C-alpha positions in Angstrom: -62.0 104.8 2.5 -64.2 107.5 1.5 -67.5 108.3 2.9 -70.3 104.9 3.1 -67.2 103.0 1.5 -66.9 100.9 4.7 -70.7 100.3 4.9 -70.3 99.1 1.0 -67.3 97.2 2.1 -69.3 95.2 4.5 -72.1 94.4 2.1 -69.5 93.3 -0.5 -67.5 90.9 2.2 -71.3 89.3 3.3 -72.0 88.8 -0.2 -68.7 86.8 -1.2 -69.0 84.6 1.9 -72.4 83.7 0.8 -71.3 82.8 -2.8 -68.4 80.8 -1.3 -70.9 78.8 0.9 -72.7 78.0 -2.5 -69.9 76.7 -4.1 -68.5 79.8 -5.8 -64.9 79.4 -3.8 -63.3 79.2 -7.5 -64.5 82.4 -8.6 -63.9 84.2 -5.4 -60.4 82.7 -5.7 -59.6 84.0 -9.0 -60.5 87.6 -7.8 -58.6 87.7 -4.9 -55.8 86.8 -7.2 -55.7 90.0 -9.3 -54.2 92.1 -7.0 -51.1 92.7 -9.1 -51.2 96.6 -9.4 -50.8 96.7 -12.8 -53.9 94.9 -13.2 -56.0 97.5 -11.0 -57.3 100.7 -12.4 -56.1 103.8 -10.3 -58.5 105.8 -8.3 -59.8 109.1 -9.5 -59.7 110.4 -6.0 -58.4 109.1 -3.0 -59.4 109.9 0.7 -57.2 111.5 3.4 -56.7 108.4 5.4 -55.9 106.5 2.0 -53.0 109.1 1.8 -52.2 108.8 5.4 -52.0 105.2 4.4 -49.5 105.7 2.0 -47.7 108.7 2.4 -44.4 106.6 2.5 -44.7 104.7 -0.6 -41.4 105.3 -2.3 -43.0 105.9 -5.8 -45.8 108.4 -4.2 -45.9 112.0 -5.3 -47.8 115.0 -3.6 -48.6 118.1 -5.7 -50.4 120.7 -4.0 -52.1 123.5 -6.7 -52.7 126.7 -5.9 -52.2 130.4 -6.8 -50.2 131.7 -3.6 -47.1 129.8 -2.3 -47.3 131.9 0.5 -50.4 129.9 2.0 -48.7 126.5 1.2 -45.7 127.6 3.2 -48.1 128.2 6.3 -48.8 124.3 6.1 -49.1 121.5 3.6 -49.4 117.7 3.5 -45.6 116.5 4.6 -43.7 116.0 1.2 -45.9 117.9 -1.2 -44.4 119.8 -3.6 -46.1 123.3 -5.0 -47.2 123.7 -8.4 -48.5 127.6 -9.1 -51.4 127.1 -11.2 -50.6 129.9 -13.6 -47.3 127.6 -14.8 -50.3 125.0 -15.8 -51.9 127.5 -18.0 -51.0 129.3 -21.3 -52.4 130.9 -24.5 -53.1 128.9 -27.6 -54.9 130.2 -30.3 -55.0 133.4 -28.5 -57.1 132.2 -25.9 -56.1 132.4 -22.5 -56.3 129.7 -19.6 -55.7 127.0 -21.6 -53.1 124.0 -21.0 -49.5 125.2 -21.2 -47.5 124.6 -23.9 -46.5 120.6 -23.9 -42.8 121.1 -23.2 -43.3 123.6 -20.2 -46.0 120.8 -18.7 -43.0 118.4 -19.1 -40.3 120.5 -17.5 -42.7 121.4 -15.3 -44.0 118.1 -13.9 -40.3 116.7 -14.2 -38.8 119.5 -11.5 -41.3 118.4 -9.3 -40.0 114.6 -9.3 -43.1 113.3 -11.4 -42.0 110.1 -13.9 -44.0 108.0 -16.2 -44.3 105.5 -13.2 -44.8 107.7 -10.4 -48.1 107.6 -8.1 -49.5 111.0 -8.0 -51.8 112.5 -5.6 -52.7 116.4 -6.2 -54.7 118.5 -4.0 -55.7 122.2 -3.8 -59.0 124.4 -3.9 -61.4 121.9 -6.1 -60.8 124.2 -9.3 -57.2 124.2 -9.2 -56.8 120.4 -8.2 -59.1 119.4 -11.1 -57.7 121.4 -13.3 -54.3 119.9 -12.5 -55.4 116.3 -12.8 -57.1 117.0 -16.2 -53.3 118.6 -17.3 -51.6 115.4 -16.0 -54.0 113.2 -17.4 -53.3 115.4 -20.7 -49.6 115.1 -20.3 -50.4 111.1 -20.4 -49.5 110.1 -17.1 -52.0 107.3 -15.6 -51.3 106.8 -12.1 -53.0 110.2 -11.2 -55.3 111.0 -8.3 -57.1 114.0 -6.6 -57.3 114.1 -2.8 -60.8 114.3 -1.9 -61.6 117.3 0.2 -58.3 118.6 -0.3 -56.5 120.1 2.7 -59.4 120.6 4.9 -60.2 117.0 4.7 -56.7 115.9 5.6 -56.8 118.3 8.7 -60.4 116.8 9.8 -58.3 113.1 9.6 -56.0 114.5 12.3 -52.9 114.2 9.9 -49.4 116.0 10.3 -49.2 119.0 8.7 -45.8 120.5 7.2 -44.1 123.6 7.0 -40.7 122.5 5.4 -39.9 122.8 1.7 -39.5 119.5 0.5 -36.5 118.4 -2.0 -37.2 116.6 -4.9 -35.0 114.5 -7.5 -36.2 115.5 -10.7 -38.6 113.1 -12.7 -38.1 112.0 -16.1 -41.1 111.9 -18.5 -41.2 109.8 -21.5 -44.9 109.3 -22.2 -47.1 110.9 -25.1 -49.7 113.7 -24.2 -53.0 111.7 -24.5 -54.3 114.8 -26.5 -57.7 112.4 -27.0 -59.0 114.1 -23.7 -58.8 117.7 -25.1 -60.8 118.8 -27.9 -61.3 122.2 -29.8 -64.0 124.3 -31.2 -63.9 122.6 -34.4 -64.2 119.1 -33.2 -67.1 120.4 -31.1 -69.0 121.9 -34.1 -68.4 118.8 -36.0 -70.2 116.8 -33.2 -73.0 119.0 -32.2 -75.5 116.1 -33.8 -73.7 112.9 -33.1 -74.9 110.2 -31.4 -73.6 109.3 -27.9 -72.2 112.8 -27.1 -72.9 114.6 -23.9 -72.2 118.2 -23.9 -72.6 119.6 -20.4 -71.8 123.4 -19.7 -70.2 123.7 -16.3 -71.1 127.3 -15.7 -73.7 129.4 -13.6 -77.5 129.0 -14.9 -77.4 132.5 -15.5 -74.4 132.3 -17.9 -76.0 129.0 -19.8 -79.1 131.0 -20.2 -77.4 134.2 -21.3 -79.3 136.4 -18.4 -75.6 137.1 -17.6 -72.6 137.4 -19.9 -69.6 135.5 -19.2 -66.5 137.7 -18.6 -64.6 138.5 -21.7 -67.4 136.4 -23.8 -68.3 138.0 -27.1 -72.3 136.7 -27.4 -74.6 135.4 -24.2 -75.8 131.8 -24.4 -74.5 128.4 -24.7 -73.4 125.8 -27.2 -76.5 124.5 -28.9 -77.4 121.0 -27.6 -75.3 121.6 -24.3 -77.0 121.2 -20.7 -76.3 122.8 -17.9 -74.4 121.3 -14.5 -72.8 123.8 -12.8 -69.7 122.7 -11.3 -70.4 123.7 -7.6 -73.3 121.5 -7.5 -71.0 118.3 -7.7 -69.6 119.3 -4.2 -71.2 118.7 -1.0 -70.7 122.2 -0.2 -68.2 125.0 -0.7 -67.2 124.5 2.7 -67.0 120.5 2.5 -65.3 120.4 -0.4 -65.8 116.8 -0.9 -67.3 115.4 -4.7 -70.5 114.3 -4.0 -70.9 110.3 -3.4 -71.1 108.3 -6.9 -75.2 107.4 -6.7 -75.5 111.5 -6.2 -73.1 112.0 -9.2 -74.9 109.6 -11.3 -78.4 111.3 -10.9 -76.8 114.5 -11.1 -75.1 113.6 -14.8 -78.2 111.6 -15.7 -80.5 114.8 -15.0 -78.0 116.5 -17.3 -78.8 114.2 -20.1 -75.6 111.9 -19.9 -76.8 108.5 -20.8 -74.8 105.1 -20.1 -71.9 104.7 -22.7 -71.9 108.4 -23.9 -68.9 110.5 -24.0 -68.9 113.3 -21.8 -67.7 116.7 -23.7 -67.7 119.4 -20.8 -66.9 123.2 -21.1 -67.0 126.6 -19.4 -65.9 129.9 -19.7 -62.2 129.1 -19.8 -61.8 125.4 -18.8 -61.4 125.9 -15.1 -64.9 125.0 -13.8 -65.2 122.6 -16.8 -62.3 120.5 -15.2 -64.7 119.5 -11.8 -67.0 117.9 -14.1 -64.7 116.2 -15.8 -63.1 114.7 -12.6 -66.7 113.9 -11.8 -67.3 111.9 -15.2 -64.4 110.3 -14.8 -64.9 109.0 -11.5 -68.1 107.1 -12.8 -65.8 105.5 -15.5 -67.3 107.7 -18.5 -65.2 108.8 -21.4 -64.8 112.2 -20.8 -62.9 115.1 -22.9 -62.6 118.9 -22.4 -63.4 121.5 -24.5 -60.1 123.6 -23.3 -61.0 126.8 -25.2 -64.6 126.8 -24.0 -67.6 129.8 -24.4 -64.6 132.4 -24.7 -63.4 130.6 -27.8 -66.8 129.5 -29.2 -68.7 133.1 -28.5 -65.8 134.7 -30.5 -66.3 132.6 -33.5 -69.1 134.1 -35.7 -69.6 131.0 -37.8 -70.2 129.0 -34.5 -73.9 129.1 -33.5 -74.8 130.2 -29.9 -78.6 129.1 -28.4 -80.2 131.2 -25.4 
């Protein structure tokens, strides 16, 4: 369970007992019957304790994403397979740092043992883990979660660390890409005045305001109508890289102008920092999409307006 989850669980149990005493036995029994995995939504984030309890599940695949395989080799979650960050990124329409080609993503994930029905848990530094989560949702995989807090949380749990290289039988992915989670600049331009859309910029306040030019971008500022929600504010701290509790995330998104029922459209410079906002919004149940070209593309297209 995540932080405060046990306390909330005790409250829920107490309420359930009270309801049963008032004659709600049938309703509670109906709830208790809905334990078929097919009816349960996969958790977007899982705790180190949850992963430790499920590490031997036959359909579980643990993926560690990062930039340095030598760091992975010094210690990782037992059975984890390494995914180089660069292998999930590519160039699309001349913009670097985008989703790699669909076929390349499928090939990579199948090679790590992922299949359509795999229960996948990914971990790594916050940016990398969130980006892999978004990538796997784009591929069309539905049973994917992020290990909250990454390897630091796993170590803090007192769980085993391995240096062994895990072997993996090749997986089979037949699902179609879920392209609805990724939008391009033309889509964003066409929805600037649309209702029910919250455009959230995950960059720093200085980049958002135009006080500092994002590396590689053509113009300073932000997409008109966007609000600023720096990605690192969604974490407890960089030293404790857990996502903030849901009420805190709700408040942060509300402060950024996200209303209940909105579709969250997030962007940054090239889609890395935006992936953390994507992850946070998904944990709260928002329909969420990522503008993968982000401000690197937007600022380079003169027909697109920029605000400061």
